[in-house]
TORRO-842058 format. One line per 10 residues: number of its first residue (from 1); their letters; for each residue x, y, z of C-alpha. Coordinates in Angstrom, 2 decimals. Layout:
<atoms>
NUM> a> X:Y:Z; ...
</atoms>
This chain:
<atoms>
1> mpnnqnvgtc> -102.03:127.53:-193.59; -102.27:130.68:-195.74; -104.71:133.33:-194.52; -106.38:134.81:-197.62; -107.59:138.41:-197.51; -109.16:140.95:-199.89; -109.88:138.54:-202.74; -109.64:140.40:-206.05; -107.09:142.83:-207.44; -104.09:142.99:-205.11
11> dyeiikegda> -105.53:140.33:-202.82; -103.03:138.97:-200.35; -102.34:136.06:-198.06; -100.19:135.61:-194.98; -97.92:132.58:-195.24; -96.23:131.12:-192.20; -92.56:130.18:-192.75; -91.22:128.99:-189.41; -91.77:131.82:-186.97; -92.03:134.44:-189.71
21> dvlkincnnc> -95.12:135.83:-191.46; -94.74:136.44:-195.21; -97.07:138.94:-196.86; -97.75:137.57:-200.36; -99.62:139.97:-202.65; -101.26:138.77:-205.87; -100.28:141.19:-208.65; -101.36:139.17:-211.69; -104.18:141.57:-212.56; -102.55:144.80:-211.40
31> pyspsledsp> -102.25:147.49:-214.11; -99.10:148.95:-212.50; -95.64:147.60:-211.87; -95.33:145.30:-208.79; -92.35:147.25:-207.49; -91.84:149.32:-204.34; -88.95:151.18:-205.94; -90.70:152.08:-209.22; -94.40:152.42:-208.42; -95.84:154.95:-205.92
41> icmsrtidkl> -99.24:153.22:-206.13; -97.66:149.85:-205.29; -95.84:151.40:-202.32; -99.02:153.03:-201.04; -101.14:149.88:-201.29; -98.40:147.78:-199.69; -98.25:150.17:-196.74; -102.02:149.76:-196.34; -101.52:145.99:-196.11; -98.61:146.28:-193.68
51> iqvpsagrii> -100.85:148.26:-191.36; -103.22:145.28:-191.37; -100.37:142.74:-191.04; -97.81:144.35:-188.68; -96.08:140.97:-188.15; -94.98:140.64:-191.80; -91.27:139.79:-192.05; -91.06:139.60:-195.84; -93.07:140.93:-198.78; -93.67:139.01:-202.01
61> fscrrnyeyd> -95.35:140.41:-205.11; -96.64:137.38:-206.99; -97.06:137.56:-210.77; -95.33:135.89:-213.71; -92.11:136.74:-211.88; -92.17:136.87:-208.11; -90.52:139.89:-206.50; -89.44:139.36:-202.89; -88.29:142.00:-200.43; -86.33:140.62:-197.50
71> ykqsqmlmqi> -86.78:141.32:-193.80; -84.55:144.39:-193.76; -86.36:146.06:-196.67; -89.78:145.06:-195.36; -89.02:146.58:-191.95; -88.00:149.88:-193.56; -91.40:150.10:-195.20; -93.06:148.91:-191.98; -91.57:151.96:-190.21; -93.32:154.22:-192.72
81> antynylikq> -96.55:152.25:-192.21; -96.27:152.67:-188.42; -95.57:156.40:-188.79; -98.59:156.80:-191.06; -100.79:154.75:-188.73; -99.73:156.92:-185.80; -100.34:160.21:-187.61; -103.81:159.44:-188.90; -104.88:158.91:-185.29; -103.64:162.39:-184.33
91> kkilslslip> -106.82:164.38:-184.97; -105.29:167.63:-183.78; -102.61:167.40:-186.43; -104.91:166.41:-189.28; -107.65:168.94:-188.46; -105.36:171.69:-187.15; -108.08:172.35:-184.53; -105.44:173.73:-182.19; -105.04:176.71:-184.54; -107.93:179.22:-184.75
101> lseytqywgf> -109.51:179.32:-188.19; -108.10:182.11:-190.33; -107.56:182.95:-193.96; -104.35:180.84:-194.15; -104.83:178.08:-191.55; -107.27:176.37:-193.90; -104.46:176.14:-196.48; -102.18:174.69:-193.79; -104.77:172.02:-193.05; -104.92:170.97:-196.69
111> tiqylilnll> -101.10:170.89:-196.78; -100.80:168.65:-193.71; -103.49:166.30:-195.03; -101.73:166.13:-198.41; -98.41:165.31:-196.76; -99.80:162.60:-194.47; -102.69:161.05:-196.37; -101.14:161.11:-199.83; -97.44:161.80:-200.08; -96.27:159.87:-197.02
121> ktdpigcyve> -97.50:156.54:-198.43; -96.62:157.06:-202.09; -93.37:158.96:-201.70; -92.04:159.23:-198.12; -88.79:160.76:-199.37; -90.76:163.37:-201.29; -92.89:163.95:-198.19; -89.73:164.61:-196.15; -88.33:166.97:-198.80; -91.63:168.90:-198.96
131> iiryireeki> -91.73:169.22:-195.16; -88.21:170.68:-195.17; -89.25:173.16:-197.89; -92.37:174.21:-195.95; -90.30:174.66:-192.77; -87.85:176.85:-194.64; -90.66:178.96:-196.11; -92.39:179.40:-192.75; -89.19:180.56:-191.07; -88.76:183.20:-193.78
141> kikktdslee> -92.39:184.36:-193.45; -92.14:184.56:-189.66; -89.12:186.86:-190.00; -90.96:189.09:-192.48; -94.30:189.50:-190.63; -94.96:192.22:-188.03; -98.23:190.68:-186.77; -97.73:189.01:-183.40; -100.91:186.98:-183.92; -99.68:185.69:-187.30
151> vslraeylqi> -96.24:184.91:-185.85; -97.91:182.89:-183.08; -100.08:180.94:-185.54; -97.18:180.26:-187.91; -95.03:179.10:-184.98; -97.67:176.51:-184.06; -97.86:175.37:-187.69; -94.05:175.24:-187.79; -94.09:173.07:-184.67; -96.37:170.55:-186.43
161> lntlkslleq> -94.05:170.47:-189.46; -91.05:169.90:-187.20; -92.91:167.07:-185.48; -93.53:165.43:-188.86; -89.90:165.99:-189.83; -88.67:164.44:-186.57; -90.90:161.38:-186.97; -89.65:160.77:-190.51; -86.02:161.22:-189.52; -86.47:158.32:-187.10
171> tqiisliksy> -87.20:156.00:-190.02; -84.36:154.14:-191.72; -85.37:155.20:-195.23; -84.89:158.88:-194.42; -81.73:158.30:-192.41; -80.23:156.52:-195.45; -81.01:159.30:-197.95; -80.73:162.50:-195.85; -77.44:163.48:-197.44; -78.78:162.91:-200.99
181> vagysigsrd> -82.03:164.93:-200.96; -80.56:168.14:-202.36; -82.23:168.75:-205.69; -84.71:165.90:-205.19; -87.74:166.12:-207.49; -91.10:165.03:-206.12; -92.12:161.88:-208.01; -88.57:160.73:-208.74; -87.92:157.10:-207.77; -84.13:157.11:-208.21
191> lyrnifkpsi> -83.33:157.05:-204.48; -85.80:154.21:-203.88; -83.90:152.06:-206.37; -80.86:152.33:-204.08; -82.92:151.18:-201.08; -85.33:148.56:-202.39; -83.75:145.73:-204.40; -86.03:142.71:-204.62; -84.91:139.21:-205.31; -86.73:137.84:-208.34
201> rpdfmftrim> -87.84:134.41:-209.38; -90.17:133.22:-212.16; -93.20:131.07:-211.31; -91.54:127.87:-212.50; -88.69:128.03:-209.95; -88.31:128.48:-206.21; -84.82:130.01:-206.14; -84.71:133.79:-205.84; -82.08:136.00:-207.42; -81.04:139.60:-206.82
211> aeqpldgeel> -81.27:140.61:-210.46; -80.19:144.25:-210.15; -76.48:144.93:-210.14; -75.23:147.09:-207.23; -75.10:150.72:-208.29; -72.24:151.50:-205.91; -70.25:148.36:-206.78; -66.87:148.47:-208.50; -66.77:145.97:-211.35; -63.66:143.80:-211.02
221> daysldnntd> -64.30:141.22:-213.72; -66.95:140.13:-216.18; -67.18:137.01:-218.32; -69.74:134.68:-219.89; -70.25:130.95:-219.48; -72.20:130.72:-222.73; -74.23:133.02:-224.95; -76.86:133.64:-222.28; -75.11:133.28:-218.91; -73.18:136.30:-217.66
231> itifkipgev> -70.98:136.64:-214.58; -69.87:139.93:-213.02; -67.64:140.25:-209.94; -68.16:143.38:-207.83; -66.34:144.95:-204.93; -68.91:146.59:-202.66; -67.78:149.60:-200.57; -67.41:148.63:-196.91; -67.63:144.89:-197.62; -64.70:142.46:-197.38
241> tylyhlnppe> -66.46:139.80:-199.47; -66.83:140.23:-203.22; -70.21:139.86:-204.93; -70.52:137.14:-207.56; -73.44:138.37:-209.67; -75.02:135.73:-211.91; -77.39:136.61:-214.73; -78.64:133.25:-216.09; -80.73:132.61:-219.21; -83.91:131.96:-217.19
251> fkisedmyei> -83.95:135.68:-216.30; -83.59:136.91:-219.87; -86.49:135.22:-221.61; -89.78:136.85:-222.58; -93.02:136.76:-220.62; -94.47:134.35:-223.21; -91.59:131.96:-222.59; -92.15:132.23:-218.82; -95.75:131.20:-219.34; -94.73:128.25:-221.53
261> ldiarnalae> -92.20:127.08:-218.95; -94.71:127.40:-216.11; -97.27:125.26:-217.94; -94.64:122.71:-218.98; -93.22:122.47:-215.46; -96.64:121.83:-213.94; -97.25:119.08:-216.49; -93.80:117.52:-216.15; -93.94:117.70:-212.34; -96.68:115.06:-212.39
271> hkpkkdefid> -94.01:112.52:-213.33; -91.87:111.80:-210.28; -88.60:110.08:-211.25; -88.33:106.64:-209.71; -85.26:105.34:-207.93; -84.28:103.05:-210.81; -84.29:106.01:-213.23; -81.44:107.55:-211.23; -79.22:104.54:-211.98; -78.26:106.34:-215.19
281> pekmrqtfvn> -78.77:110.08:-214.50; -77.34:111.13:-217.86; -79.82:108.96:-219.77; -82.70:110.13:-217.56; -81.74:113.75:-218.13; -81.64:113.34:-221.90; -85.03:111.63:-221.82; -86.52:114.59:-219.96; -84.88:117.03:-222.38; -86.54:115.24:-225.32
291> igkdmiqeia> -89.91:115.14:-223.55; -89.51:118.81:-222.63; -88.78:119.83:-226.20; -91.93:118.14:-227.49; -94.03:119.61:-224.70; -92.67:123.15:-225.16; -93.25:122.99:-228.92; -96.85:121.83:-228.45; -97.62:124.55:-225.87; -96.07:127.23:-228.09
301> ehkgidlsfe> -98.07:126.12:-231.13; -101.27:126.02:-229.07; -100.69:129.61:-227.93; -99.58:130.81:-231.35; -96.05:131.62:-230.24; -93.21:131.11:-232.72; -90.07:129.60:-231.21; -86.81:128.88:-233.02; -85.02:125.55:-232.67; -82.44:127.22:-230.40
311> qvhelaqilv> -85.15:128.72:-228.18; -86.91:125.37:-227.80; -83.60:123.72:-226.86; -82.78:126.44:-224.32; -86.23:126.29:-222.71; -85.96:122.50:-222.49; -82.63:122.79:-220.68; -84.11:125.30:-218.23; -87.14:123.06:-217.71; -84.97:120.05:-216.87
321> rytvgfglie> -82.93:122.13:-214.40; -86.07:122.87:-212.41; -87.68:119.44:-212.55; -85.18:116.57:-212.31; -82.14:118.86:-211.96; -80.69:121.13:-209.29; -81.69:124.58:-210.49; -79.16:127.39:-210.36; -76.69:125.13:-208.56; -76.14:123.59:-212.00
331> vllkdpkiqd> -75.46:127.01:-213.53; -72.92:127.77:-210.80; -71.21:124.42:-211.35; -70.94:125.28:-215.04; -68.45:128.00:-214.12; -64.96:126.40:-214.21; -63.66:129.17:-211.92; -65.87:128.10:-209.02; -64.19:125.72:-206.57; -66.68:125.44:-203.69
341> isvnspiget> -70.36:126.25:-203.17; -71.95:126.59:-199.72; -75.69:126.57:-199.04; -76.16:127.34:-195.35; -79.16:126.69:-193.15; -81.80:127.77:-192.64; -82.11:127.64:-196.41; -83.96:130.67:-197.76; -82.58:133.24:-195.33; -79.05:133.67:-196.68
351> pifiihqdfh> -77.54:133.74:-200.17; -75.28:131.05:-201.60; -71.56:131.53:-200.97; -68.76:130.37:-203.26; -64.99:130.15:-203.44; -63.76:131.57:-206.72; -60.51:130.71:-208.45; -59.52:134.38:-208.82; -61.49:136.21:-206.11; -61.63:133.55:-203.38
361> ecvtniipsk> -64.58:133.92:-200.96; -67.59:135.54:-202.63; -71.27:135.99:-201.82; -73.68:135.39:-204.71; -76.92:137.10:-205.65; -78.76:133.74:-205.41; -81.05:132.81:-202.52; -82.33:129.21:-202.62; -85.62:128.27:-200.99; -86.61:125.68:-198.43
371> edgeswaskf> -88.38:123.79:-201.24; -85.10:123.69:-203.18; -83.23:122.22:-200.23; -85.77:119.47:-199.61; -85.97:118.61:-203.32; -82.18:118.32:-203.59; -82.05:116.05:-200.54; -84.56:113.63:-202.08; -82.61:113.52:-205.35; -79.28:112.94:-203.63
381> rmlsgrplde> -80.76:110.05:-201.62; -81.84:108.39:-204.87; -78.63:109.22:-206.76; -76.35:107.86:-204.04; -78.48:105.05:-202.65; -77.42:106.31:-199.21; -79.68:107.38:-196.34; -80.15:110.93:-195.07; -82.28:111.09:-191.94; -82.03:111.59:-188.19
391> anpildtell> -80.20:108.28:-187.79; -77.85:109.21:-190.68; -77.59:113.04:-190.64; -74.59:113.12:-193.02; -74.57:112.24:-196.71; -71.45:112.20:-198.89; -72.04:111.71:-202.58; -71.20:113.13:-205.99; -73.12:115.10:-208.60; -72.34:114.32:-212.23
401> lpysrarvav> -73.58:116.83:-214.81; -72.94:116.97:-218.58; -70.40:119.77:-218.08; -69.06:119.30:-214.54; -68.83:117.04:-211.53; -68.81:117.83:-207.85; -68.45:116.21:-204.47; -71.49:116.88:-202.31; -71.73:116.90:-198.53; -75.19:117.22:-196.95
411> itrplnpigl> -76.01:117.57:-193.26; -79.39:117.62:-191.57; -81.02:117.29:-188.16; -79.99:116.51:-185.44; -76.37:117.28:-186.43; -77.60:120.53:-187.96; -80.37:121.73:-185.63; -81.85:124.16:-188.18; -82.30:121.82:-191.12; -80.48:121.00:-194.32
421> aysfrrhrdn> -77.16:122.49:-195.44; -75.02:121.68:-198.47; -71.41:121.92:-199.56; -70.44:121.35:-203.19; -66.78:120.85:-204.12; -66.47:121.37:-207.87; -63.85:119.22:-209.50; -61.81:120.55:-212.35; -63.11:119.39:-215.74; -59.69:117.84:-216.44
431> pwtfplfikn> -57.29:116.65:-213.75; -54.67:119.06:-212.50; -51.15:118.55:-213.80; -47.74:119.41:-212.38; -47.18:122.15:-215.04; -50.55:123.68:-214.14; -49.52:123.75:-210.49; -46.23:125.40:-211.52; -48.21:127.97:-213.51; -50.35:128.66:-210.42
441> kmmnplaagl> -47.27:128.72:-208.15; -48.46:125.88:-205.94; -45.14:124.19:-206.67; -41.99:125.06:-208.58; -40.27:123.03:-211.33; -37.76:121.44:-208.95; -40.58:120.12:-206.72; -42.31:118.73:-209.81; -39.11:117.05:-210.95; -38.46:115.57:-207.50
451> lsfiiqggrs> -41.98:114.18:-207.13; -41.90:112.79:-210.66; -38.67:110.96:-209.83; -40.09:109.60:-206.56; -43.26:108.42:-208.29; -41.29:106.55:-210.93; -39.49:104.90:-208.02; -42.78:103.35:-206.86; -42.78:104.78:-203.33; -45.56:105.24:-200.78
461> lifagtrssg> -46.80:108.81:-200.45; -49.23:110.64:-198.22; -50.69:113.95:-199.39; -51.72:115.95:-196.34; -53.25:119.32:-195.60; -56.37:121.03:-194.36; -59.67:121.05:-196.19; -59.42:122.91:-199.52; -55.62:122.68:-199.41; -55.43:120.98:-202.82
471> ktslmgamml> -54.18:117.62:-201.55; -56.63:115.55:-203.63; -55.92:117.63:-206.74; -52.20:117.18:-206.14; -52.61:113.43:-205.83; -54.63:113.42:-209.07; -51.76:115.24:-210.81; -49.35:112.69:-209.35; -51.35:109.89:-210.96; -50.63:111.37:-214.40
481> eimrkyrmit> -46.93:110.94:-213.69; -47.40:107.16:-213.47; -46.71:105.59:-216.85; -49.81:104.44:-218.70; -48.51:100.90:-218.98; -48.97:100.35:-215.23; -52.31:99.44:-213.76; -53.95:101.63:-211.10; -56.71:100.85:-208.63; -58.48:103.74:-206.94
491> iedtqelgin> -60.55:103.43:-203.78; -62.93:106.27:-202.90; -66.16:106.65:-200.99; -67.07:109.63:-203.18; -65.49:109.96:-206.61; -63.18:112.98:-206.72; -60.28:111.74:-208.83; -60.55:112.18:-212.60; -61.09:108.48:-213.34; -63.23:108.96:-216.44
501> vmrklgyniq> -60.77:111.39:-218.00; -57.83:109.08:-217.27; -59.68:106.14:-218.77; -60.24:108.17:-221.94; -56.53:109.01:-221.93; -55.75:105.31:-222.16; -54.88:104.54:-218.55; -55.30:101.02:-217.21; -57.39:102.11:-214.25; -59.99:100.36:-212.11
511> pmkvrsaltk> -62.08:102.40:-209.65; -63.65:100.94:-206.52; -66.38:102.71:-204.56; -66.60:101.92:-200.86; -68.81:102.91:-197.97; -68.28:106.33:-196.48; -66.78:106.31:-192.99; -69.61:108.65:-191.99; -72.36:106.29:-193.19; -73.87:103.53:-191.11
521> ggselqadeg> -74.93:100.29:-192.78; -75.72:100.06:-196.47; -74.75:97.62:-199.18; -71.35:99.17:-200.00; -68.13:97.44:-199.00; -66.18:99.00:-196.14; -63.03:100.88:-197.15; -60.61:98.52:-195.39; -62.22:95.53:-197.09; -61.97:97.34:-200.43
531> irtslrlgds> -58.24:97.93:-199.95; -57.57:94.31:-199.02; -59.63:93.21:-202.02; -57.52:95.42:-204.29; -54.38:93.55:-203.21; -55.90:90.40:-204.70; -56.52:92.06:-208.06; -52.94:91.77:-209.26; -49.95:94.05:-209.73; -51.29:97.60:-209.39
541> sliigeirss> -50.58:101.04:-208.01; -53.04:101.74:-205.20; -54.62:105.19:-204.79; -56.86:105.83:-201.76; -59.08:108.90:-201.90; -59.06:109.85:-198.23; -57.83:108.10:-195.08; -60.44:108.59:-192.39; -61.01:105.45:-190.39; -60.36:101.70:-190.43
551> easamyeamr> -58.96:101.88:-193.97; -55.76:103.36:-192.48; -54.60:99.96:-191.20; -55.38:98.33:-194.55; -53.54:101.06:-196.44; -50.44:100.60:-194.31; -50.73:96.89:-194.88; -50.57:97.67:-198.60; -47.64:100.05:-198.06; -45.70:97.44:-196.11
561> igalanvvag> -45.88:95.00:-198.97; -45.28:97.88:-201.38; -48.42:97.01:-203.36; -46.06:94.76:-205.32; -43.46:97.57:-205.69; -45.82:100.16:-207.16; -46.97:103.56:-205.92; -49.27:103.53:-202.91; -50.77:106.95:-202.15; -53.55:108.49:-200.12
571> tihggdpysv> -54.73:111.79:-198.66; -55.23:112.68:-195.02; -55.90:115.79:-192.96; -52.79:117.18:-191.29; -50.86:120.44:-191.25; -47.33:119.03:-190.91; -45.59:115.62:-190.89; -45.94:115.14:-187.15; -49.70:115.93:-187.37; -49.95:113.16:-189.97
581> ydrvvndlkv> -48.09:110.78:-187.64; -50.32:111.78:-184.71; -53.48:111.28:-186.75; -52.41:107.90:-188.14; -50.93:106.40:-184.97; -52.90:107.97:-182.14; -56.28:108.62:-183.76; -56.50:105.79:-186.30; -54.52:103.29:-184.17; -52.00:102.24:-186.81
591> pktsfkatdi> -48.89:100.73:-185.11; -45.80:102.94:-185.09; -43.81:100.32:-186.93; -46.43:100.30:-189.69; -46.27:104.08:-190.04; -42.62:103.66:-191.08; -43.93:102.26:-194.35; -44.62:105.89:-195.32; -41.83:107.09:-197.58; -42.83:110.65:-198.45
601> iiisnpvksa> -45.27:113.15:-196.90; -46.34:116.11:-199.03; -47.93:118.96:-197.07; -50.04:121.53:-198.92; -52.03:124.37:-197.38; -53.44:127.80:-198.22; -51.06:130.68:-197.49; -52.86:133.89:-196.51; -51.91:137.45:-197.32; -51.10:139.93:-194.54
611> dglhssrril> -54.51:141.59:-194.83; -56.24:138.24:-194.40; -58.38:138.81:-197.49; -56.49:136.60:-199.94; -55.01:133.12:-199.90; -53.03:130.95:-202.30; -52.43:127.22:-202.23; -48.83:126.16:-201.80; -46.89:122.98:-201.12; -45.19:123.70:-197.81
621> qitevrkhwe> -43.09:120.59:-197.31; -41.86:117.49:-199.08; -40.62:115.30:-196.25; -39.20:111.81:-196.20; -39.86:109.42:-193.33; -36.75:107.58:-192.21; -36.88:104.16:-190.63; -34.37:104.26:-187.74; -36.56:105.86:-185.06; -38.35:103.80:-182.39
631> edplrekgfv> -40.78:105.95:-180.38; -41.07:109.50:-181.69; -40.10:110.41:-185.29; -39.93:114.11:-184.47; -37.65:113.78:-181.46; -35.54:111.06:-183.07; -35.19:112.93:-186.41; -37.32:110.51:-188.36; -38.66:113.38:-190.49; -36.21:114.92:-192.97
641> dlmkynpktd> -37.39:117.75:-195.20; -36.25:117.51:-198.81; -37.93:120.79:-199.73; -39.52:123.45:-197.54; -41.59:126.55:-198.28; -39.95:129.94:-197.72; -42.64:132.61:-197.17; -40.19:135.44:-197.95; -39.48:134.16:-201.45; -42.87:132.43:-201.85
651> qleptdelin> -40.93:129.40:-203.08; -40.49:125.75:-202.17; -36.73:125.56:-201.64; -34.44:122.50:-201.55; -32.83:121.67:-198.22; -29.16:120.83:-197.75; -30.15:117.18:-197.35; -31.62:117.11:-200.85; -28.81:119.09:-202.47; -26.17:116.88:-200.85
661> gdseilkiia> -27.98:113.65:-201.66; -28.63:112.81:-198.00; -31.95:111.08:-198.71; -32.53:107.46:-197.83; -35.60:107.23:-200.08; -33.81:108.60:-203.13; -30.89:106.26:-202.46; -33.27:103.30:-202.30; -34.80:104.34:-205.64; -31.35:104.78:-207.17
671> gnvkewagnw> -30.20:101.47:-205.75; -32.72:99.64:-207.91; -31.44:101.22:-211.14; -28.06:100.15:-212.48; -27.17:103.55:-213.95; -28.06:105.44:-210.76; -26.76:103.13:-208.03; -24.12:104.98:-206.00; -24.17:107.92:-208.44; -25.89:110.91:-206.83
681> navwdnillr> -24.94:113.21:-209.70; -26.87:111.00:-212.15; -29.88:111.01:-209.83; -29.73:114.78:-209.39; -29.35:115.34:-213.14; -32.45:113.22:-213.78; -34.46:115.21:-211.23; -33.29:118.46:-212.83; -34.13:117.10:-216.31; -37.70:116.38:-215.25
691> akikealvny> -37.89:119.83:-213.65; -36.58:121.49:-216.81; -39.18:119.72:-218.96; -42.05:120.81:-216.68; -40.75:124.37:-216.68; -40.34:124.38:-220.46; -44.00:123.37:-220.91; -45.11:126.35:-218.83; -42.78:128.74:-220.67; -43.89:127.55:-224.13
701> sdkikdpsil> -47.53:127.78:-223.04; -46.99:131.42:-222.04; -44.99:132.17:-225.16; -47.55:130.89:-227.65; -50.52:131.77:-225.41; -51.85:128.23:-225.53; -52.89:126.93:-222.08; -53.99:123.60:-223.58; -50.44:122.21:-223.52; -50.60:122.28:-219.72
711> esdfivksnd> -53.72:120.10:-219.64; -53.79:116.39:-218.88; -54.06:115.01:-222.41; -50.94:116.87:-223.58; -49.00:116.23:-220.37; -49.56:112.49:-220.68; -48.18:112.61:-224.25; -45.23:114.65:-223.03; -44.50:112.15:-220.25; -44.69:109.28:-222.73
721> qfhsisdnim> -42.24:111.05:-225.01; -39.87:111.69:-222.12; -39.77:108.00:-221.18; -39.51:106.88:-224.79; -36.71:109.34:-225.62; -34.86:108.41:-222.41; -35.03:104.75:-223.40; -33.73:105.48:-226.92; -30.84:107.59:-225.63; -30.01:104.83:-223.13
731> eevgyidtkk> -29.72:102.33:-225.98; -27.62:104.72:-228.07; -25.01:105.87:-225.55; -25.37:103.42:-222.65; -26.62:105.96:-220.14; -29.29:108.67:-219.93; -27.62:111.77:-221.34; -29.90:114.45:-219.90; -28.84:117.12:-222.41; -29.64:114.87:-225.37
741> vfkkwetwlk> -32.94:113.79:-223.80; -34.05:117.39:-223.29; -32.95:118.43:-226.77; -34.89:115.62:-228.45; -37.91:116.21:-226.22; -37.87:119.95:-226.98; -37.67:119.20:-230.72; -40.75:116.99:-230.36; -42.56:119.77:-228.48; -41.73:122.40:-231.11
751> diiknnqhqs> -42.90:120.09:-233.92; -46.20:119.45:-232.13; -46.74:123.17:-231.55; -45.87:123.99:-235.16; -48.26:121.36:-236.51; -51.07:122.52:-234.23; -50.61:126.14:-235.27; -50.58:125.14:-238.95; -53.80:123.18:-238.54; -55.41:126.13:-236.74
761> kii> -54.60:128.41:-239.67; -56.14:125.93:-242.10; -59.30:125.74:-240.00
</atoms>
């Protein structure tokens, strides 16, 4: 329970958070700035309170915006408070009674009292600088005087000054600024702004944010998500992790708007969303936006505050984020360059970490609160319909927002002994495509052409790699290579594949959601039952989100029957083909003979730089699984690499087996096509044709500076044109003339680009 003290101006309370005491000071009626770094009065009064509450681990100044100083900053000020508390008890120092009264010792007494009773609390740096100046002056005066009595008195005074200097030099504040005090002006607060940097949050939210940008940081990049959300990436001296500094709209509005939002939030918080409202989160969100707009407009009119239509809309969006939404997590997920978000436990003690598309691992300036974590957990329980408690300490679900979607993993006690922790995997707004992967060097054109050929051949594929290796994204790109006329069924426990986008692109696609392997009980169908059910839904390609448990046997059952001769694909954790075999056969208990139903294994993993600070995703192997082995595919040469990554060239290179046509899988594909049967040159030309088309898309995109032609909607049109043109050429000349196909396809591409550019000029 809070312990309230000194009711009135600058009253405070001590709040218990776990084992820590938080000193919360009410600054609503204070005439000065609630800031240690800017206000000497605020610093002095805070030191007085720290003397009364020596156990304080954090300091919060509570007003319209709450300013919070973390443990490290609070302890620096606590050292000054302890030094002050010690000195005021040293009567000999304060009264100078050890020095006989004389014409100048009285002045010394006033000086010491000024330094300790006034300057030490308001400006400890200034106090230290003044002490150094007085010491310097006394040394000069001692050298100039001939009176032994005066020399003796000044030496005793000098000893007191040196004692004060020594005590201050033991504090962290002084040790941090010692080399910067030359030219320091008493009353300047510049050095304090380098030491004290509070996290800030308005009343209507719990999340704290380090609003000030680092003064010593090197700006690496800056961009905006919208008109009011700014991102800056900093490199901090001595740190190996970059700082992702977010400045959201909620920290740019006026004090009047803060007050409106605080009132509206308190009113809206009385309505607790029911479970059935979460059945359609998008509809619920829009309802709250409309309610929020009306409420904000009424409050503004009542207070005589004029708000524009745009301001009302923006405030309503902020209000929804901090009532039924997920706060600044939503703002982070709005950034298309963010790939992963980590909120570690205990929530409130560490900032949020992210993985950035360009700068990889970054620390943010955002510190969520314990209240945030508990609120998110309740919402995810309702959104997913899945439990999260001691009996079920893991929750896998997804978060769908108007501008992004993410996979969410939550853990709690007893698996996580210190409470809740979250991991958000942000999915790309549109599915990845093979040309995009070529652009990002995850694969090269030949690999794209080879995989495209294999996919058209309706083979079974496993995409393997470690977490964050890009295997799911790669499988999503593979799905776009399947012609739209074929039906697809996807089976996932948490939706990661771009089903909605593919549906809008005209794909015949049916998603199925099954129970997570990590969840006990529930109404959802088990994954293996879902797979077997899919086999009864007709002729379809079968895509399985992740192979974790009993669904492995069902997937291999589907592979063995070829899912009626269509693509069967899934993802699994594994760093090389044998690791995949070991996981499937030894861990998931799939019979060895069933594993032979695997045709192709694609391994992708991050490749790190020599300094360990950077990594890039790459496909490392495209391996076919041959069928002649009995016991061990590795020992009996059941794995044959078609392409393998060369770290020296940073390229996925074809093996001799691929170049020479020594591939059983490719021969099987060719054997089912009249024009390719027994003709390796025709097969190889078709693979190279597909590769050339993928490469041309990337080159044209770079040439005209239009990245949109690498996105899914254009790639699907391009693939359709390729198949259509190939069919027309086949009818004309009796075989697929790759040169004619490419020429016609390139003409189509140029016409599309020309028309688009013409329309852009008109607009």
